[in-house]
N, C-alpha and C positions, 0 to 999 in steps of 0.2 A: 386658145390654149398655148402653152410655152412648147417651142420646138425642142426635140430630143437632141441632146447632145452626142455629137457622133463619138464612137469608141475609139476612133483614131485619134481623137485629141487626147484621149486619156492616156496614151502611151507616151513614156517620156521621150521617146525619139520622134513622135509625130507631130509634136509642137513645139514652137519656139520656146515656150514656157518651160518644157520639161528639160530642154537642153540647157536652159539657163541655170536649173537647179543641180545639174550634175557636178559642177566645180566644187560645191559645198560638200557633197558626199564625199569626193575624193579627199578634201582637206581633212574630214573627220577620221577617215580611215588611216591616212598618214600620221596623224597625231597619236592615234592608237598604236601603231606600229612602232613610232619613236618611244612611247612610254614603255613598251614591252621589251624593247631591245636592251636596256641596262639589266633587266631581270635575267634574261637569258645568258648575259655575259658573266654573272656571278658564279663562283665555282662551287657553291653549296646548293644552288637552286635546283638542280637536276634537269637543266635544260639539255637540249639535243647537242649542244656544241661545248658544255661545260665539263671540267675534269671529274665532277662527282657523279656523272651520270651512270657510272658502273659502280658506285659504292651502294652498299646496303642502306635500306630507308632508314631515317632516324628512329630511335625508340620513340614510342607514344608517349605522350605527356602523362605524368603521374596523376592519379585521380585527386580531384580536389578534396580536401578535408571536410569531413562530414561531422562538424560538432553537434550536440544536442543542446539546445537552449534550455537553461533552467530558471533563469530569472532575466528580467529586463536589464540591459547594459552588461550581462556577463553569460559565458557559455562554457560547458565543460565537454570533453570528449566521451563518448560513450563506453570506452576501454578504461577510462580512469577519471575520478573526481578528486581533485587536491583538496586537502583539508588541513588547515593549520590553526590550532587552537588560539584563543586570544592570549596574548602575552608570549606566546612562543615565537621562536625565530626559525625561518625556512632553513633547514640545512642546504649546504652548497654541494651541488652534484655536478659532475662531469660525465660526459657521455662520449662514447665512440662506437661507431656502427659502420660496416663497410659499405662501400658505394656500389659494388658489383659482387654478383655471386652466381651459384648454379642452382637450378631447380632440384629440391630434393636434398640439397646438402645445407647443413646448419650454418646459420650466419649469427655470431655471437655479439650480443649488445654488452659492452663493457661500461659499467657505471661505477664512479668512484663517489662515495658520499663521506663528506667530511663532518662529524658530529661530536658531541661531547663525551667525555668517558663514562658517564652513567647512562648513556643511551645505546639502543640496540635496534640494529638494521634487520629488517624481516624477523621479528621475534619468533613467529611461527612458521618461517620458510616462505618461500616464494610459491603460493597457492593460488591457482585460477580454476574455479569450478566450471565444470564443462557447460553447465546451464546458466551461468552467469551472463550479465551484459558484456563484461570485459572479454569473456571468452567468445561470444558471438562476434563481437567487433573485431577481434584479432583474426577469428577465422575468416571474416567477411573480407578482411584485408588481403588475405591470400596467405597467411602464415599460420603454422601449427607448432604447439609446444611439444617437444618430445617427452615421452615418459620419463619421470626421475628414477623409476625403479630400473630402467634398461641401462643405466650408467651414464646417460647424457642429461642429467639434470642441472639445474644452476648449481653454482658454486660460489662460496663467500669466503673472504679472506679479511680478518680485520688486523690492523697494525696500529698500536699505540703511538701517539705523539706527545709533544711537550704541552700542547694545548689541548688536547682531546684525543680522538682516534680517528682513523680513516679506515672504511670498509670498501673492498673492492668486490662488486658483484659481476658475474659472467653468466648471463642468461642466453640460452641458444634458442633461435627461432628458425624453423624450418620453411622456406618459401615454397608455395605450391601454387603457382599461376595457374587460373583455368584455361588459358590459351596458350598453345605451343609458339615457341619462338622467343624472340626478345620481348620481355615485358618489364615496365616500370611499376614497382609495388610501393606503398607508403607504409612503413610501420607505424601504427598509432601509438600514442603515449601508453606507458604501462605503469601501474602504481607501485611505489617504493614505499612501505611503512616503517617508520622509525618510532620505537617506543622510547619515551621519556623516563627520566628518573622517577617522576612523579607517577607513572602509571599511564600517562595521557599517549595516545597515538597521533603522530604528524604523517600524513599522507602526502607525498609529492609525486608529482607526474613528470615523466620524461618527455623530451621533445619528440615530436615525430620525425622520422627518418625516412629518406627516399633511398631505393636501392634498385639496379638494373639487373634482372635476372636473365640468365642465358640458359639454353639448353644444354646438358652436358655433351650431346653430340651435334652441336650446332656447326662446329669446325671439321666434322668428318664428312667427306664426301659420298663415301658409301659405308654408313655405319651397319656393323653386323650385330646380331642379337648374341650377346655374351651368355656365356654358360652359367649354370648356378653356381654360387660359391660352394666351396667344400663344406661339408657337415661340420657342425661344433657341438662339442658335447654340452648338454643340457642338464641341469639339475633339477630333479623332480623330487618333491617331499613325498616319501612313501610312509603315509600316516600309519598303516597297519603295521608294517615293519618296525616303525618307531616305538609304536605302543608295545609291541612283542618283545622289543629289545629291553625297554624300561621294566615291562612286567618280569622278564626272565631275570633281570637284574636285582629287582626287589625280591623276587622269590629265592634266589641264590642267598643273598643277604640274610632273608628270615631263616632259610634252612641252616645257615651257618649258625646263627644265634640259637635256633632251637636245639641243633646238635651240640653245642657248646653247653647249654643248660642242661640237657639230657646227660652229658658226660660229667658235669659236675654234681648232678643228682645221683648217678650211679656211684661216684666215687665219695659220696658224703658218709662221715663217720657213722656206722650204724650202731645203735644201742641194742646190745646183746643182753638179754635177760639172763642175770646172774642166777645160779641155782640158789634156793634158799639156804641161808647158813644153818648149820646144824646146832641143835640145841646143846648147850654148854656141858651138860652131863653126859651126853651121848659122845661128843666129841672128846671128853676127857677120858671115858671108859674106853673108847677105841684106841686112844693113844697109850693108854696103861696096858691094855691088852697086847699091843704091837711090841711094847717093851718087854713084857713077860716072854714073848716068843722070839724075841732078837737073841743074837749071839754075843752081846756084850759081855755078859757074865762068863761065858764060856772062853771069850779072848782075855779076859783079865781086866777089863775096863770098866771097874766098879766106880770110880770118880765120876765117868760120864753117865752111867747108869743112874747114880744117884741124883746127879744134876738134872737129868732130864724128868725124873719123877718129881723133884720139886718144882720145876718150872712148870709141869703139867697141872699140879695141884694148885699153885698159885693162880696160874691162868684162869684155871675153872673158877676158883672163888672170886676172882675180879670180875668175871663175866656174869656170875651167878647174882652178885649182890651190887653190881654197878660201879666197879672202879677198875683201874688198871693195876692188876695183880703183878705184872712183872716189874713195874716201876715202883712199887710200893714196898717200903721197908716192912720187916716183921712187926716192929712196935706200932707202926701206922695201920697195918692191916688189923691187928688185934684190936687197935681202938676203934676202926671202922666197923668190925664184926660185932663189938660190944654194943654199939648203937642200933643194930638191927633189930626192928620189931617186926613180926615176933621174934624171940630170941633164937640164935642159931642153936640147933641141938647139940651139936658136938664142939662146942667152943673151947672145951678144955682140951680136947684131942687135937684140935687144930693148933692151938697154943704149943703143945708138945712136939707136934709135927715140925713147926716153924722153928722151934728151938733146937731141935736135933739137926734141921738142914743149915742153920746158921752155925752150929759147932763144926760141921764138916766143911762147910764153905769157908769160914773165917780161921779156924784153928788149924787149917791144913791136915786133918786126920784122913786117913786113907780108909774109907768104908771098906767092911768085908762084905762077902756075897750075903752072908745073912742079914747084914744091916741094910742091904739094897732090897732083899725080899720083903724084909719088915717095912720098910718104907712105902714099898709098893702096896703091900696088903692095907698099911694105915691110908693110903691115898685112896684106894677103892672104897674103904669104909667110909672115909670122909665125903666122898661123892654121893654114894648111895643114902647116907643119913641126911644130906643137905638137899636131895632132889625134892622136887614139889610132890605132894601126896598122890597126885593123878599120875605122876610118871612112875611111881614105885610098883613093882610087880605086886599083884594082889591087892593093891589098894587104890582108893579113889573111886569105888564103885557106888558110894553114896549119893544121895540126890543133891548135896551141896557142891560135890567135886566137879571139876573142869574136865573137858574130853581128854581123853588119853593121849600123851604125846604133845600137847599143847602146853607152851612154856607160860608159867605165871608170871605176873609182872614183878621184877626183882624188888625185893624189900630195901627200902633205903635206910641208911643209917639214920637213927632219930637224933634228935637235939639234946637228948638227956645226957647228964653227967657221965663220964667214962666209968664202966664197970671193970672191975678186977677179972682176969681171965680165970 
C-alpha cells in the first residue's frame, strides 16, 4: 500500500514547495493592479478617485435597428418599405430631428423633399393606420403620433422653384418611453409618398433618428404636483338643435311663400258675373217711357228731346237687326233694313222717321213740342211693330212660337238687290 500523504504537506506554508509558488501568485496580482490603475485614473470611468464619480450615469445605448428581412441581400424596416418604380428617380430629401427632448412633448421631424412640378408629396395626407405594421413599429419604438383633429397634425408647405418644387413637411412625434429617467429612443423610418405626373407612387423612407429623452421633472429636486389647467371652452355638435334650427328656417320660408301666394290669390281680379243684357225692345221702350216722363219739354229743351228719341230708335234698330245703329247713316240703314228677310213690317214708316230726324238735325230746324211727341209716338210704334211675335202682348201662343221674352235671332240682311223704301 502507498503511504497517505500528510495534510501538512498540502498547505502552502508547510512545505518548501508551497513557498516556492508564492512569488508567482504575487506577480500575477501586481500585474492585475497595474493594468487596472490607468482605468481608475480616467475622468469618465466612474472610479473612486476620478472627477466623474459624482456625475449622472451615461444614457443607455440606443436600441439596435430591427429590420425585417424581405429578400436575400436586402432588408426593409417594419415601419417603412421604400418603393421606386422602374425608370423613376428617387426624390432628394433632407431631414432634421432634435437630439434631445422631453417625455410627453412633441418632437418635430422636418423633411424637405425636392421634386418635380407635376409631382405631389403626400397626395392623401400623412396617414398611419393604427393596426398597420408601421404604426405598431412606431409605437414599439416609444413614439406616438398626435391626433390631427386636435390641431397638432402634420403640416405641409410647397414652394415652386425654377427646376421644380420643394415641399417641407413637419411631422410631430410624441416620445413616451416605458421606463422613467433618461432614455435613448430610436425613431424608425417613416414613409413619404410622392405622386408622379403619370399617377405612379414613389415611396421614400426617412433615416432612423436617435433622440435622448429626459423627464420633465428630472431637474426638480422636490417636484410638486401641478394643479389642473384652467378649463377651456369645448365645442359640441348639438345635432337636435341644429336640425330644429334648419327645420324652423325651412318652415318660415315655406310659410312666407304660402302667405305670399294666398295674398296674391286674394287680390286676384275676380270675374263678376254681369247681369244679362236687356232685350233691345225692352230697353228701347223703357228709355222712351223715361223720356215721356222727363221735364225736357217743360223746360223747352225740344231739340235735346228730339235727338234722344232719334238715338233711341236708331240704337234699337241696330241691336234688333245686327248693325251699329248710331254709326250708320240714314241711307245705309234703309239699305240694310231693305235686305232683311223676312221683310221689316214698318219699313216705310222707319224711312219717314229717319227723314224727319235728318231734317231736324241737318236743316237746323227747331222742333216744336208737338213734333217731339209725334216722334216719340212713331218710335214706340216702330218698336212694337218690329218686336218678335213671341214678345208682343197677346201673341206667340201658337205651337210654333218661341217662349215669351226670349229674343229671336236677329234677321241678317240678305244679299238680294236693294229694294226701294
